[in-house]
Phi, psi and omega in degrees: 000141174238152177269159179305133178078005181280141175213152180289146176274185183298338181268004181081005180266130178295147181269029181283349182298342179294344177268346179267150172287150173298154183304326181298334182259011186213033188299314185299318181283332182275334185307313178299325178292313178303315183296317180292312185290335178302334183295342175294342186249016179267158182275066180213180170281095188294341178296339178292340179265359183304316182299315179296319179299312181300313181298318179295317180295318179296327182275001179272174178273359189268146172285169180294328177292323175297316181296321177299315179297320178297318179298306187282329186252353179236305184286310182304311180297334183279325189236001179298338179301338184303332180286348184270351181274143176299325177234087185286164175295145181230347182249005178101145180280151178299138189300319179296319176297316181300315179303311181298319181294314179299317181294334177278325191253355185299159180235038179304129179079003179244174179290153180296141174295151181277312184292120180100352185294316182297313179300312182297317181297325180297323176282323180298324178297334177276323186282317187306309180297327179292321178293319183283343187292345177278108185296328178294322180293311183293330181294338178296336186251005180258000000 
């Protein structure tokens, strides 16, 4: 979904974030999304968490484009470091720690970080159609 007058910027990122509140002003609604999406960066078979991620995203107030921005500009910068540890986290970070980390590391309104983008995009290509396949959910944003 695109908003009126929306166009992609030079980095391929939609400029729809201007309609979203910054994460600092939307913590309660974003926390379940952050918690679900963080599982993409755990040392497990993350595809096993796809159903929970899809359900969490569908039950949120966010469009699929908003969720994409949250994934790439908030969750990814906060937890991609997990792949750098010899023994990475595998069951998910504690929610209060995760909130604090996202608020420190997010890139809301900025270009997407490069490191981790290919990995994240590979999962997003699988998740996005599954989130959108519920016609009742997508009709809320059209």
